[in-house]
N, C-alpha and C positions, 0 to 999 in steps of 0.2 A: 503493499501498500505507497501512495504517497500522499508527503503532507506538500501541499500549496500554498505560496503566499503570494499577492497580485500585486505589482506594484503598478503606476504613474509616472512618465517619465516626460522630463521636456529642456528643451534643448537651446540655449543663450542665441545661438546663432541656426542654422539649420543641419541638419547631421549629412553628411556627406555622400555623394549619393555611392560610392565604392562600399558602402556598408550595407549587405541586404539584408531587408526583411522581409521575410524574419529571419532575426538573427540568432543563431542558438552557439553556447558552446558548455560543454560539463568540463567541471575540476571535480575529481574525485566522487564521490556519490551527490554530489550539488551537481542541478540544472538550472541554468540559467538562460530564458527566453523572450526573445521582445518579439512580438505576436504582432501587432499593426503598428503602423503611424500615420499621419494625414496628410495632405497633399502638398504641403509647405514644410514636411520632414521637421516639423517642431515639437509635435506633440507625441509621446508613443506609451503605447500599454505592453505589458509581459507580466513573467513570471518567476519563481523562484524554486525550486522544489526539493525535497531528498527523500529517500528512503525508509519507512519507518515499521517499525516493529506494530501491529496490529493489535497483536495482546497482550499490550502494556496499554491500552484505552485502558478509560475509565469513567465515571458518570460523577457528577459534582452534583453538590445538594440543588436546592430550591434556595435563590435568595430577592430580597427585596430591594429595591431600586430607592435611587433618594427621591424619585417621585412618588412612592409609597407601590409600583407594581410588582409583584412578583411576574419572576424569570424561574421557569425550570432549568430542571436539570440539563448538561451540554456536558461534549467530550472532550476529556482533559486530557491530552500529549502528554506525559509525561516526557521529559528533555527534550521540550519542545529544539529543535534544531534550529538555531542562530542564525536563520535563512539572511538576515537582515543587513551581519557583517561579507556572508557572499554576494549579495547586490554592491555594497559600498565599495567594493573589492572590483567587482567588474567593471562599475559603472568608472572607477579611479581610472584602469585600463583603457577602458572605453573613450574617457575623457583625454588622454595623452594620445592615444594613437589619431586620435579625430582633429585634435587642439581646438576640441567642443567642451564648453561648461556645460554641465548635465546635471541636472535637477532632479528629486527623484523622493518619493513618497510613497508608503505601505498604505493599501486601500485595506485597513484591517477586519473589516466586516465581509470581506470578498476569502479569507480565508480559508482552505477544503481540503478534505481527505479526500484520495481521489481512489479507487477503488481497481485493482490490475486485472483481476477474475474476478469471477461467478464467487467464487468463494468468500474474497474483501467484498464483494457487495452483499452477499447475504449477512456474516459477519457484522454489518457496520450497520446495517437496518433492525438486528437485533438490539440496536441501542433504543430505538425509537426516536432519535434524533440525531442530523448531523452537523448543528451548528456545537462552533465550538468554543472552549471556554479559553476566557482569555484572563492573565492576572495583569492588572495594568496601576499606575499609581497617579499619583497627581504631581506638579508643580506648579507652585504658584507665580502668577508673574500678573504684574499692576502696573499700571501708569502711575508716578509719584503728583501728577497734578492734573487740573482738569482744563479743557480748551476754553469755557464758560472762565476760569480766572485768570486766564493771562489778559496782560497789560497791554493796551493799545497800539502801542512801540514794540509788541513783542516782535512783529519777523522783519522790524529794521535789526532790533537787538541784538537778535541771532545771526543777522549778518555779519556782525562784529567777530564771529566765532568757528569761520568757513571754513577753518582746518579740521576743528571739532567735531561739524556736523559733517564732514566728508568720512570721517574713517566711523562716525554713529550709523552715518548709511550704509557703509562696505559691512560694518558689523552683522546688518539685519539682512545682507547678501548671505553670509556664509551660511551653509547647511550644515553642516557640523560644528559642537557644541566648544571642542579644543578652539577653532579659529575665530568664532564668535567674541568667544572670551578674551582672546588675547587683542582683538581691535576694538575690544571695550574698554582694556585697558590701558590703549594707547593713545585713548581721548582724553584719559586722567592725566597721562605724560605731557599731551599736546596740552591740557588747561594751562599746567604748570610751568613748562620746558622745562622740566627735570626726571630724573628716570631713578629707580632703585630707595635705596634707603632716602634720598634725599625726598622724591617724592611722598616718601609714607609721610614725614617728619610736616610737610607742606599739608597735607591733608590731614595730620592729625589734629593738626592747629586750627581747620577752616571749618567756621562757625557752619554752614551750609550740614560739612559732616559728619559733627558733634551733636548735630538737630536728629541725624539720623541713627543714631545708636550707636557708631563705629568707634570702637576703641583702636589705641595704636597696636597691641596683640593682634585684633580682627583682620585688620588691616596687613599686617606682616605675615599673616596666614595667606594672602590671597597674590603677596607679592609670590611666595614664596611658590604657592601654584600656577602663578602665570608662568615661571620659569621652569615648572615641570611640564606646562602645556606646551612648550617653545619647546623642551626637550624629548617631548614625543614623539612630537612630531617629525623633528630632524633623525633624530638615531635610534631609539627604544624600537622592541617590539611588538607585534601586534597585543601580546595582553595588557603591557603595559600602558597604551594606547587607548583600550576600552575601557582601564580602571580609570585613567585621568579624566577619558570623556564621560563619566559615571559621576565625578568628583564636582565639573567643571557646570555641568547640568544642573546638580544640586545650589550651586552658588551661584550661579548665572542671576538671578531676580534680585540678590540683593546689591551682586556691583551694577544693576541694570540701574538700579534706585541710585548711587551716588552718581554713575556717569550723567542721569536726567540732572537731577540736580547740581553739579555741577555746570553743564550745558546752561541751567535757567539763574545759575545766580554768579558766575564769575564774573567781575567788570572787567578785568584785562585780560583778554586771553594770552596763555603763550608766557605770562609773566610770574615768578612767586610771589607777589602779593598777594594779601587776604582779602584785598577791597570786593565786597559782593552787590550786587544789583539784582535784585530778584524781582523775577518777570511774571512769576505765581506762586501761592503758596502751596505748602507742600499737603497737597487733600489725604495722602495715604500711601504708605511705605510697607517693605518686608523687614520685621526684625532679624537681629543676628541669629534668633534662634526658628527663624523661617514663620513666625505667625505674621499674619497681618496685620498692620498699626492703621489705623482711620483717624483722622484729623477733621474733627469737624467745624464749622467754619468760622465759630468763636475765637478757634487760636488763632493767633497773629503770629507769623512772621516778620522778621524784620527788611526794610526795605534795602538797607545799606549797612553793610560789617566793618568792621575795622580796617585800616589800609596793612 
């Protein structure tokens, strides 16, 4: 029996004609295939699959959703193949060979078990469902400000921070957590014009940083993680990359809050000065322990801080 995950692909520039569709490659027990592509060769669908032992299948219990509806038993696939990693490796190879940036996303609800013979078919039917159970987790991510709170001159004021905005936009385009984390950290470096320990010193004294509850030890731990993110991409093995990916994904919402506030408050971009000029109040943020902090409208932030 096969376990199959369905993916969509988008190509920032058209996929070259020399890549024939359907495109298929097998490495080890894993099969990768791009099935269809649109006429402009910019959007495609495909799948990745691996053989599993059907005897390992079992049923989950019923569960209740946050909306209060009951979901019946679903199939649990113990040790579900890490097909996502296989897709990433294939995308990296294709991107290099074609010189084409490629984005991909898994269509989770389309994951399926594919019988290879009548015996598989009969065995799968015996469970009474073909819906697959997925263990999911939530990473909280919020904006620290609201559009309605922005000052009237916010657009012009943001224009004074073009270098930081360019790095922020680049971070949003990054698909992998490690790359996004690095680019967000570069915004902090750009804001003060310094790096490493000198940057930590500036950030720890910066009033908006303190308002978000950042301590110097926490900032130093993020700096260490930023270094690990760079090393993981340049010389570590694939297992190290996976570990760092998990850690930066966990810390990303907190770092993003800090970066947003720097862009909204730094008066003189690119200098070590501590002066602030706030374009919007802090509406909410993620705390050091990962919880969501909401700031009522009655709580005021200072408009201009010390030099």
